[in-house]
RODO-2510 file (C-alpha; in nm, 4 decimals, decimal comma):
residues 487
     n   res          X          Y          Z
     1     m   -12,8893    -9,4382     3,4047
     2     k   -12,9528    -9,7621     3,3078
     3     f   -13,2979    -9,9562     3,2021
     4     q   -13,2427   -10,0651     3,5644
     5     a   -13,3126    -9,7710     3,6753
     6     f   -13,6533    -9,7577     3,5255
     7     k   -13,7373    -9,9730     3,8699
     8     a   -13,6366    -9,7047     4,1319
     9     c   -13,9218    -9,4658     3,9477
    10     q   -14,2072    -9,6936     3,8569
    11     l   -14,4628    -9,5905     4,1198
    12     v   -14,4580    -9,2293     3,9871
    13     t   -14,5344    -9,1999     3,6541
    14     a   -14,4571    -8,8116     3,6410
    15     v   -14,0446    -8,9382     3,6266
    16     i   -14,0591    -9,2121     3,3778
    17     t   -14,0132    -8,9938     3,0782
    18     a   -13,6410    -8,8673     3,2872
    19     c   -13,5912    -9,2347     3,3823
    20     l   -13,5860    -9,3681     3,0103
    21     s   -13,3879    -9,0227     2,9116
    22     f   -13,1200    -9,1232     3,1427
    23     g   -13,1021    -9,4196     2,9791
    24     a   -12,9510    -9,3018     2,6399
    25     h   -12,7539    -9,0497     2,8326
    26     a   -12,4195    -9,2731     2,7654
    27     q   -12,2840    -9,6207     2,7278
    28     v   -12,2881    -9,8437     3,0246
    29     t   -12,1849   -10,1445     3,1797
    30     l   -12,3627   -10,3268     3,4103
    31     i   -12,1515   -10,4968     3,6717
    32     q   -12,3848   -10,7606     3,8961
    33     s   -12,2959   -10,9015     4,2211
    34     p   -12,5345   -11,1298     4,3625
    35     d   -12,6417   -10,8727     4,5684
    36     w   -12,6204   -10,6187     4,3832
    37     e   -12,5378   -10,4400     4,0175
    38     i   -12,3942   -10,1245     3,9022
    39     d   -12,3701    -9,9253     3,5723
    40     v   -12,0383    -9,7815     3,4538
    41     s   -11,9592    -9,5643     3,2225
    42     n   -11,6518    -9,5546     2,9645
    43     f   -11,4976    -9,3287     3,2319
    44     g   -11,5527    -9,5058     3,5163
    45     f   -11,8742    -9,3104     3,6168
    46     s   -12,1974    -9,4266     3,7659
    47     d   -12,5277    -9,2618     3,8454
    48     y   -12,7486    -9,6211     3,9603
    49     l   -12,6248    -9,8744     4,1888
    50     g   -12,9216   -10,1445     4,2412
    51     d   -13,0629   -10,3716     4,4701
    52     l   -13,1313   -10,7278     4,4039
    53     t   -13,2413   -10,8419     4,7186
    54     p   -13,5671   -11,0246     4,6274
    55     g   -13,8761   -10,7832     4,6312
    56     f   -13,6648   -10,4841     4,6242
    57     e   -13,4740   -10,5701     4,2943
    58     g   -13,4223   -10,2236     4,1331
    59     r   -13,4526   -10,0089     4,4211
    60     e   -13,1409    -9,7789     4,4314
    61     y   -12,8469    -9,7562     4,6720
    62     l   -12,6720    -9,4629     4,4603
    63     s   -12,8849    -9,2678     4,2583
    64     g   -12,6129    -8,9775     4,2442
    65     e   -12,2403    -8,9973     4,1413
    66     w   -11,9128    -9,2397     4,1526
    67     a   -11,6516    -9,0221     3,9659
    68     g   -11,3098    -8,9641     3,9832
    69     a   -11,0994    -8,6729     3,9036
    70     i   -10,7607    -8,5620     3,8218
    71     g   -10,5153    -8,2796     3,8135
    72     y   -10,1430    -8,2389     3,7505
    73     q    -9,9168    -7,9157     3,6814
    74     g   -10,0963    -7,7342     3,9220
    75     k   -10,3803    -7,7347     3,6437
    76     a   -10,7059    -7,7077     3,7420
    77     p   -10,8751    -8,0780     3,8178
    78     t   -11,1061    -8,2044     3,5431
    79     w   -11,3128    -8,4716     3,5926
    80     l   -11,2432    -8,8385     3,3385
    81     e   -11,6504    -8,8273     3,3278
    82     p   -11,7554    -8,5771     3,0201
    83     d   -12,1697    -8,5589     3,1076
    84     f   -12,2965    -8,6358     3,5083
    85     v   -12,6247    -8,7586     3,4914
    86     f   -12,8958    -8,7086     3,7205
    87     p   -12,9010    -8,4137     3,7050
    88     d   -12,7407    -8,3325     3,3572
    89     w   -12,4910    -8,1217     3,3422
    90     t   -12,1204    -8,1156     3,0990
    91     t   -11,8512    -8,1204     3,2942
    92     n   -11,4476    -8,0015     3,2287
    93     s   -11,3170    -8,3451     3,1157
    94     d   -11,0841    -8,3364     2,8354
    95     f   -11,0611    -8,6707     2,7769
    96     s   -11,1692    -8,9244     2,5263
    97     v   -11,2436    -9,2842     2,5131
    98     v   -10,9648    -9,5764     2,3726
    99     q   -11,0842    -9,9017     2,4653
   100     p   -11,4503    -9,8746     2,6098
   101     m   -11,6076   -10,0471     2,9595
   102     t   -11,6268   -10,4166     2,8356
   103     l   -11,7021   -10,6685     3,0503
   104     g   -11,3994   -10,8927     3,1009
   105     i   -11,3044   -11,2984     3,2049
   106     p   -11,4822   -11,3717     3,5805
   107     n   -11,1925   -11,3360     3,8691
   108     s   -11,1121   -11,6627     4,0662
   109     s   -11,4935   -11,6491     4,2882
   110     g   -11,7029   -11,6190     3,9043
   111     l   -11,7598   -11,2274     4,0254
   112     p   -11,7665   -10,9908     3,7120
   113     t   -11,4674   -10,8146     3,5427
   114     a   -11,4634   -10,4310     3,3539
   115     s   -11,2344   -10,2857     3,2063
   116     s   -11,1579    -9,9665     2,9896
   117     v   -10,9175    -9,6927     2,8742
   118     i   -10,8998    -9,3826     2,7976
   119     s   -10,6680    -9,0778     2,7502
   120     n   -10,6156    -8,6998     2,7113
   121     g   -10,2985    -8,7079     2,4829
   122     t   -10,0933    -8,6762     2,8323
   123     l   -10,2271    -8,9234     3,0147
   124     k   -10,3609    -9,2139     2,9769
   125     v   -10,6227    -9,3843     3,2267
   126     i   -10,6648    -9,7799     3,2534
   127     q   -10,9352    -9,8564     3,4296
   128     n   -11,0162   -10,2102     3,6308
   129     l   -11,3243   -10,2970     3,7897
   130     e   -11,3992   -10,6237     3,9493
   131     v   -11,7016   -10,7768     4,2493
   132     v   -11,4820   -10,8830     4,5288
   133     d   -11,6266   -11,1245     4,8049
   134     t   -11,4554   -11,0497     5,1352
   135     v   -11,6788   -11,3099     5,3297
   136     t   -11,6922   -11,0932     5,5855
   137     g   -11,7950   -10,7355     5,4656
   138     i   -11,5590   -10,4626     5,5238
   139     a   -11,5625   -10,2395     5,7915
   140     m   -11,7505    -9,8945     5,7069
   141     g   -11,6754    -9,6036     5,9349
   142     t   -11,9398    -9,4146     6,0785
   143     a   -11,7556    -9,1878     6,3121
   144     a   -11,5626    -8,8896     6,1976
   145     a   -11,1809    -8,8854     6,2637
   146     s   -11,2106    -8,5934     6,4809
   147     s   -11,4606    -8,7227     6,6913
   148     a   -11,3012    -8,8672     7,0224
   149     t   -11,3689    -9,2321     6,9608
   150     g   -11,4711    -9,4216     6,6297
   151     s   -11,7418    -9,6763     6,5455
   152     s   -11,8105    -9,8753     6,2303
   153     l   -12,0063   -10,0798     6,0737
   154     l   -11,9595   -10,4064     5,8281
   155     s   -12,0541   -10,3912     5,4927
   156     n   -12,2191   -10,6379     5,2226
   157     r   -11,9886   -10,9058     5,1653
   158     y   -11,8971   -10,7714     4,8091
   159     v   -11,7576   -10,4700     4,7135
   160     l   -11,6457   -10,3532     4,3755
   161     m   -11,2701   -10,2682     4,3616
   162     h   -11,2178   -10,0109     4,1137
   163     s   -10,8025    -9,9711     4,0180
   164     y   -10,7121    -9,6221     3,8416
   165     t   -10,4048    -9,6966     3,6821
   166     f   -10,2458    -9,3534     3,5226
   167     q    -9,9503    -9,3160     3,2570
   168     n    -9,7732    -9,1037     3,1067
   169     i    -9,8138    -9,0555     2,7379
   170     s    -9,6352    -8,7545     2,7037
   171     a    -9,2464    -8,6910     2,6339
   172     a    -9,1930    -8,4760     2,9565
   173     p    -9,2402    -8,5302     3,3354
   174     i    -9,5648    -8,4993     3,5142
   175     e    -9,5334    -8,3224     3,8259
   176     d    -9,7972    -8,3022     4,1216
   177     l   -10,0236    -8,5836     4,0100
   178     q   -10,3152    -8,5352     4,2239
   179     f   -10,6370    -8,7844     4,1969
   180     f   -10,9930    -8,7742     4,3487
   181     q   -11,2751    -8,9586     4,3939
   182     f   -11,6505    -8,8589     4,4489
   183     l   -11,9404    -9,0288     4,5188
   184     h   -12,2856    -8,8485     4,6560
   185     g   -12,6136    -9,0694     4,7610
   186     l   -12,9032    -8,9179     4,6699
   187     n   -13,0775    -9,0248     4,9717
   188     s   -12,8297    -8,9946     5,1892
   189     q   -12,8669    -8,7333     5,5026
   190     s   -12,5427    -8,7527     5,7096
   191     g   -12,1628    -8,8316     5,6097
   192     v   -11,8521    -8,8949     5,7561
   193     y   -11,4794    -8,8655     5,6687
   194     d   -11,3118    -9,1686     5,9233
   195     n   -10,9560    -9,2762     5,9298
   196     r   -10,9038    -9,5657     6,2019
   197     d   -10,8076    -9,9375     6,1820
   198     y   -11,1027   -10,1477     6,2878
   199     n   -10,9366   -10,4818     6,2169
   200     g   -11,0843   -10,7258     5,9986
   201     v   -11,0755   -10,7874     5,6332
   202     m   -10,8998   -10,5293     5,4539
   203     s   -10,8359   -10,3227     5,7245
   204     d   -10,5666   -10,1702     5,5268
   205     y   -10,8791   -10,0077     5,3541
   206     r   -10,9156    -9,7727     5,6599
   207     y   -10,9347    -9,4321     5,4918
   208     d   -11,3029    -9,4407     5,4136
   209     v   -11,6016    -9,1959     5,2886
   210     t   -11,9708    -9,3020     5,4215
   211     q   -12,2904    -9,1672     5,3830
   212     s   -12,6461    -9,3304     5,4804
   213     g   -12,9614    -9,2461     5,4782
   214     h   -13,3212    -9,4319     5,4645
   215     f   -13,5115    -9,4571     5,0890
   216     e   -13,7196    -9,1989     5,0152
   217     l   -13,7185    -8,9734     4,6541
   218     s   -13,8702    -8,6473     4,6752
   219     l   -13,8395    -8,4053     4,3485
   220     p   -14,0822    -8,0697     4,3445
   221     g   -14,3852    -8,1309     4,2133
   222     i   -14,3752    -8,4940     4,2402
   223     p   -14,5370    -8,7160     4,5266
   224     e   -14,2859    -8,8974     4,7910
   225     f   -14,2596    -9,2274     4,7487
   226     p   -14,3355    -9,4275     5,0449
   227     v   -14,0605    -9,3975     5,3020
   228     f   -13,9111    -9,7651     5,3160
   229     p   -13,7666    -9,8949     5,6847
   230     q   -13,4165    -9,9594     5,5228
   231     l   -13,1853    -9,7281     5,6379
   232     d   -12,8508    -9,7218     5,4032
   233     y   -12,4777    -9,6755     5,3944
   234     i   -12,2888    -9,6366     5,0907
   235     g   -11,9227    -9,5581     5,1123
   236     f   -11,5316    -9,5876     4,9692
   237     h   -11,2519    -9,6865     5,0871
   238     s   -10,8523    -9,6209     5,0130
   239     k   -10,5264    -9,7513     5,1312
   240     i   -10,3632    -9,4521     5,1218
   241     a   -10,3960    -9,0940     5,3314
   242     p   -10,5546    -8,8514     5,1895
   243     s   -10,4536    -8,5736     5,1523
   244     a   -10,7641    -8,3584     5,1930
   245     f   -11,0653    -8,4817     5,2035
   246     e   -11,4354    -8,3146     5,2270
   247     i   -11,7798    -8,4201     5,3523
   248     g   -12,0130    -8,1306     5,1979
   249     r   -12,3125    -8,0793     4,9848
   250     y   -12,3756    -8,1619     4,5804
   251     g   -12,6595    -7,8823     4,5260
   252     i   -12,9492    -7,7915     4,7745
   253     q   -13,2798    -7,9577     4,7322
   254     g   -13,5235    -7,6855     4,6428
   255     t   -13,2767    -7,4486     4,5162
   256     d   -13,0694    -7,6851     4,3145
   257     d   -13,3089    -7,8368     4,0353
   258     h   -13,1897    -8,2881     4,1040
   259     l   -13,2516    -8,3694     3,7025
   260     t   -13,0793    -8,0706     3,4283
   261     g   -12,7901    -7,8530     3,5130
   262     k   -12,5013    -7,8395     3,7931
   263     p   -12,5819    -7,7906     4,1244
   264     s   -12,4841    -7,4514     4,2513
   265     v   -12,2802    -7,5829     4,5794
   266     g   -12,0926    -7,8164     4,6656
   267     t   -11,7888    -8,0836     4,7125
   268     h   -11,8242    -8,1266     4,3587
   269     l   -11,6838    -7,7237     4,3161
   270     s   -11,4472    -7,8123     4,5932
   271     v   -11,2898    -8,0469     4,3433
   272     e   -11,2806    -7,8248     4,0746
   273     a   -11,0927    -7,5360     4,2619
   274     n   -10,8745    -7,8227     4,4700
   275     s   -11,0288    -7,6656     4,7937
   276     l   -11,1338    -7,9841     4,9468
   277     s   -11,2065    -7,8293     5,2807
   278     n   -11,1248    -8,1413     5,5619
   279     v   -11,4752    -8,1368     5,6806
   280     d   -11,5009    -8,5031     5,8414
   281     s   -11,8520    -8,4831     5,9377
   282     f   -12,2012    -8,3420     5,7737
   283     a   -12,5364    -8,3508     5,8226
   284     p   -12,7684    -8,1068     5,6101
   285     n   -13,0926    -8,0256     5,7157
   286     e   -13,2267    -8,0108     5,2986
   287     l   -13,0777    -8,3227     5,0632
   288     w   -12,8190    -8,4036     4,9144
   289     l   -12,4626    -8,4687     5,0111
   290     a   -12,1314    -8,6058     4,8907
   291     g   -11,7984    -8,6988     4,9675
   292     a   -11,4550    -8,6748     4,7759
   293     q   -11,0964    -8,7855     4,9062
   294     r   -10,8082    -8,6315     4,7131
   295     f   -10,4382    -8,8413     4,6593
   296     d   -10,1210    -8,6594     4,5599
   297     l    -9,9290    -8,9442     4,3494
   298     g    -9,6455    -8,7885     4,2864
   299     t    -9,4384    -8,7354     3,9521
   300     l    -9,4439    -8,9717     3,6405
   301     d    -9,1681    -8,9614     3,4213
   302     s    -9,2563    -9,0437     3,0476
   303     m    -9,4084    -9,3281     2,9859
   304     q    -9,4146    -9,4054     3,3500
   305     s    -9,7331    -9,5740     3,5018
   306     k    -9,8503    -9,6243     3,9265
   307     t   -10,1639    -9,7780     4,0420
   308     f   -10,3965    -9,6415     4,2639
   309     d   -10,7577    -9,8755     4,3653
   310     v   -11,0364    -9,7763     4,6584
   311     a   -11,3470    -9,9526     4,7536
   312     l   -11,7121    -9,9459     4,6805
   313     s   -11,9124   -10,0523     4,9851
   314     i   -12,3214   -10,0973     5,0589
   315     l   -12,5035   -10,1874     5,3542
   316     t   -12,8858   -10,2186     5,3973
   317     g   -13,0673   -10,2140     5,7174
   318     y   -13,4067   -10,2662     5,8241
   319     r   -13,5380    -9,9999     6,1171
   320     v   -13,7470   -10,0967     6,4407
   321     d   -13,9215    -9,8884     6,6485
   322     s   -13,9977    -9,9431     6,9691
   323     d   -14,3764    -9,9527     6,8924
   324     t   -14,3027   -10,2388     6,5990
   325     n   -14,3333   -10,5725     6,7385
   326     t   -14,3205   -10,7737     6,3523
   327     g   -14,2061   -10,6750     6,0613
   328     s   -13,9661   -10,8420     5,7363
   329     i   -13,6169   -10,7791     5,6719
   330     g   -13,4340   -10,9087     5,3371
   331     g   -13,7230   -10,9213     5,1533
   332     g   -13,9392   -11,1436     5,3800
   333     a   -14,0043   -11,4572     5,4352
   334     t   -14,1912   -11,4964     5,1109
   335     a   -13,8212   -11,4730     4,9219
   336     a   -13,5525   -11,6864     4,9859
   337     g   -13,3683   -11,6133     5,2572
   338     g   -13,6025   -11,3319     5,4155
   339     i   -13,7199   -11,3185     5,7394
   340     d   -14,0357   -11,2155     5,9445
   341     y   -13,9458   -11,1228     6,2930
   342     n   -14,1973   -11,1031     6,5605
   343     f   -14,0792   -10,9742     6,8963
   344     s   -14,2432   -11,0958     7,2214
   345     g   -14,1148   -10,8768     7,4640
   346     t   -13,9595   -10,5048     7,4724
   347     h   -13,7424   -10,3621     7,3051
   348     d   -13,5346   -10,0529     7,2285
   349     p   -13,5236    -9,9109     6,8501
   350     g   -13,2658   -10,0386     6,6494
   351     t   -13,1980   -10,1937     6,3234
   352     f   -13,1483   -10,5207     6,1977
   353     f   -12,8476   -10,6144     5,9095
   354     i   -12,9035   -10,9235     5,7336
   355     d   -12,7117   -11,1124     5,4736
   356     y   -12,8040   -11,4056     5,3807
   357     a   -12,6350   -11,7165     5,1294
   358     l   -12,7275   -12,0411     4,9912
   359     e   -12,3104   -12,1995     5,1003
   360     d   -12,1265   -12,5857     5,0467
   361     s   -11,8642   -12,7403     5,2046
   362     a   -11,5903   -12,4825     5,0871
   363     g   -11,7716   -12,1568     5,0998
   364     i   -11,8699   -12,3131     5,5199
   365     s   -11,5010   -12,3434     5,5835
   366     a   -11,4276   -11,9890     5,4802
   367     f   -11,6443   -11,8686     5,7009
   368     v   -11,4883   -12,1147     5,9627
   369     n   -11,1643   -12,0612     5,8514
   370     m   -11,2102   -11,6906     5,9583
   371     g   -11,3430   -11,7313     6,2759
   372     e   -11,6940   -11,6789     6,2383
   373     f   -11,8082   -11,9781     6,3965
   374     g   -11,6730   -12,3268     6,4422
   375     e   -11,7362   -12,6772     6,2013
   376     p   -12,1360   -12,7337     6,1678
   377     t   -12,2117   -13,0277     6,3607
   378     f   -12,4944   -13,0970     6,1390
   379     g   -12,6158   -13,2548     5,8035
   380     a   -12,6072   -13,0094     5,4764
   381     i   -12,8874   -13,0390     5,2327
   382     d   -12,8021   -13,2288     4,9720
   383     g   -12,4716   -13,0556     5,0303
   384     l   -12,6035   -12,6611     5,0928
   385     t   -12,6615   -12,5017     5,3735
   386     p   -12,8860   -12,2161     5,4427
   387     l   -12,6990   -11,9234     5,5655
   388     w   -12,7756   -11,6342     5,7624
   389     d   -12,6457   -11,3932     6,0012
   390     l   -12,8201   -11,1893     6,1544
   391     d   -12,8130   -10,8774     6,3991
   392     y   -13,0070   -10,6335     6,5542
   393     s   -12,8424   -10,2762     6,7232
   394     g   -13,0435   -10,2468     6,9616
   395     s   -13,1022   -10,4736     7,2794
   396     f   -13,4561   -10,6929     7,3552
   397     n   -13,6473   -10,9056     7,5855
   398     g   -13,8380   -11,2208     7,5876
   399     p   -13,7766   -11,4539     7,3153
   400     l   -13,7984   -11,3103     6,9204
   401     r   -13,9564   -11,5466     6,6465
   402     l   -13,7614   -11,5369     6,2914
   403     t   -13,9551   -11,7278     6,0475
   404     f   -13,7224   -11,8082     5,7439
   405     g   -13,7912   -11,7662     5,4100
   406     l   -13,6238   -12,1437     5,2530
   407     d   -13,5851   -12,1819     4,8714
   408     p   -13,8404   -12,4524     4,7433
   409     t   -13,5687   -12,5840     4,4830
   410     l   -13,3653   -12,6501     4,7931
   411     l   -13,5843   -12,9027     4,9359
   412     s   -13,6707   -13,2549     4,7177
   413     s   -13,9057   -13,5087     4,8438
   414     a   -13,6157   -13,6887     4,8990
   415     i   -13,5649   -13,4583     5,2105
   416     d   -13,7050   -13,5862     5,4990
   417     t   -13,7798   -13,2123     5,6215
   418     d   -13,9210   -13,4172     5,9871
   419     q   -13,5143   -13,3711     6,0324
   420     l   -13,4661   -13,0138     5,9292
   421     r   -13,3594   -12,7784     6,2187
   422     i   -13,2596   -12,4222     6,3194
   423     y   -12,9325   -12,4163     6,4285
   424     h   -12,7583   -12,0851     6,5890
   425     w   -12,4186   -12,0320     6,6927
   426     t   -12,3844   -11,8865     7,0582
   427     n   -12,1414   -11,9132     7,3458
   428     g   -11,8627   -12,1056     7,1512
   429     a   -12,1530   -12,4119     6,9813
   430     w   -12,4272   -12,4353     6,7700
   431     e   -12,7528   -12,4746     6,9615
   432     d   -13,0671   -12,6760     6,7977
   433     l   -13,3171   -12,4085     6,8595
   434     g   -13,5704   -12,6963     6,6976
   435     g   -13,8296   -12,4922     6,5008
   436     s   -14,0924   -12,6162     6,2582
   437     f   -14,1496   -12,6438     5,9159
   438     n   -14,4163   -12,5396     5,6917
   439     a   -14,3926   -12,6935     5,3911
   440     s   -14,7210   -12,4748     5,2479
   441     n   -14,4911   -12,1731     5,1838
   442     n   -14,1301   -12,3113     5,2099
   443     t   -14,0653   -12,1337     5,6255
   444     f   -13,8840   -12,2591     5,9131
   445     t   -14,0021   -12,1359     6,2162
   446     a   -13,7667   -12,0378     6,6111
   447     s   -13,7483   -11,8876     6,8551
   448     t   -13,4010   -11,7333     6,9851
   449     d   -13,3004   -11,4864     7,3159
   450     n   -12,9541   -11,3461     7,1177
   451     l   -12,8506   -11,2810     6,7584
   452     s   -12,5580   -11,4184     6,5691
   453     p   -12,5290   -11,6855     6,2411
   454     f   -12,8125   -11,9234     6,2106
   455     a   -12,8178   -12,2190     5,9635
   456     l   -13,0489   -12,4380     5,8371
   457     g   -12,9565   -12,7904     5,8597
   458     v   -12,9934   -13,1908     5,8691
   459     v   -13,0523   -13,3575     6,2405
   460     p   -12,7022   -13,5686     6,1632
   461     e   -12,7211   -13,9653     6,2080
   462     p   -12,5868   -14,0901     6,5997
   463     h   -12,2787   -14,2188     6,4501
   464     t   -12,2216   -13,9412     6,2512
   465     y   -12,2936   -13,7011     6,5430
   466     a   -11,9890   -13,8710     6,7268
   467     l   -11,7353   -13,8482     6,4521
   468     m   -11,8176   -13,4661     6,4211
   469     l   -11,7397   -13,3931     6,7656
   470     a   -11,4395   -13,5930     6,8258
   471     g   -11,3149   -13,2909     6,5542
   472     l   -11,4764   -12,9885     6,6428
   473     a   -11,2906   -12,7101     6,7201
   474     l   -11,5048   -12,4633     6,8828
   475     l   -11,3884   -12,0998     6,7593
   476     g   -11,5018   -11,7463     6,8897
   477     f   -11,7048   -11,5304     6,7211
   478     a   -11,8106   -11,1652     6,7757
   479     s   -12,1011   -10,9733     6,6241
   480     r   -12,0191   -10,8725     6,2988
   481     r   -12,2267   -10,5624     6,2461
   482     k   -12,2478   -10,4322     6,5870
   483     n   -12,1019   -10,0901     6,6643
   484     t   -11,7507   -10,0894     6,7592
   485     a   -11,6124    -9,7993     7,0123
   486     l   -11,2157    -9,7820     6,9336
   487     r   -10,9932    -9,8742     7,1397
***
């Protein structure tokens, strides 16, 4: 765990020393997307995936384990990473570093890449990591494969693609090659394995392990963090059906020590024994939770290579109970892209999901081309459009007042703020919600009776508006984050 993880410990002074010790535990490389960051070791292991949302920088999605293991020739599987972190324990790995994890040239979207090479003298493992902008997010299965119907949520738009290339560097064939991907989210309280195709972007990555839970930290003898309203999802996806899977434990809170020592029970032991149970759903009464999948990759002849990849995804929701009428999401209206909300009528308990981006014309076109909404009928602000995709899992009656936090650098003195409006994509068209701009705190407030994409734009000149209408192609929009029953 690198220094960034210290931010997640700053509320509890008793764990400062522990957090700093994790930072010195192993060499790690920081990979950042616009919304989150992850530390990855030379062996492709991570104990830290942190939030970059304004107001929540450093809050950890993953304070646990992202790790791979390999088995072949009927031998017991071995971990790629020699030293797990938090809890600290030494694994059975026989791999060493050939080339350390190093940042590479950004991809075509300008997002980071990284790579490393490790070997045990028989097998060389080349790992390539890349942050990918999916625009819409990837479906995270939230119903167990054995359940009668499926459900899913769309992840954060940025996913981490983790590619493994296995090369036989020995003179003899390697038979029965198997790879194991393991995930443990410290704050996860339930998990499922799901194998349904929910369509959408990267729909071929349909074999999912998804874990969820609200953010809190409880350690023996240490006061609890406040339980924040966030509900976090973390999962991984493969486009190859696993030969085995398991949703299970990673130790038991109150029995095992999550600072040091190998957990006494859990899915990590099933990996080492090559005995994944095929249990596809688990919600223990006590933390902690883990999940894994095993993939059969067949035989590798001498110098032959095979490549296998998985996608790591996250999602944050903001929980609301039926008695809560006001609150903040995405850092609130004091942060650029955050929102304060106010229910004027009744509402069911539910969860808000929010995505925010400041898009140029190419970014807007990407959404239009994917059918998320139609061509804007309003003007951009100096070539940029603040865009929010907001959904609520419950129902509500009466207007919902939303106060949007704006980026102050976007609002130059040349902008006529009287021409600013909030636009809402609904019923196949952009609706002008009007609203009011507050110059003292750079916010814009408007009310709505339903949710989907919102944009801040400029009222077009009459002749410009006529041209827009002439070329407008209205596209259907399907709510991105509602639970989707499998047909």
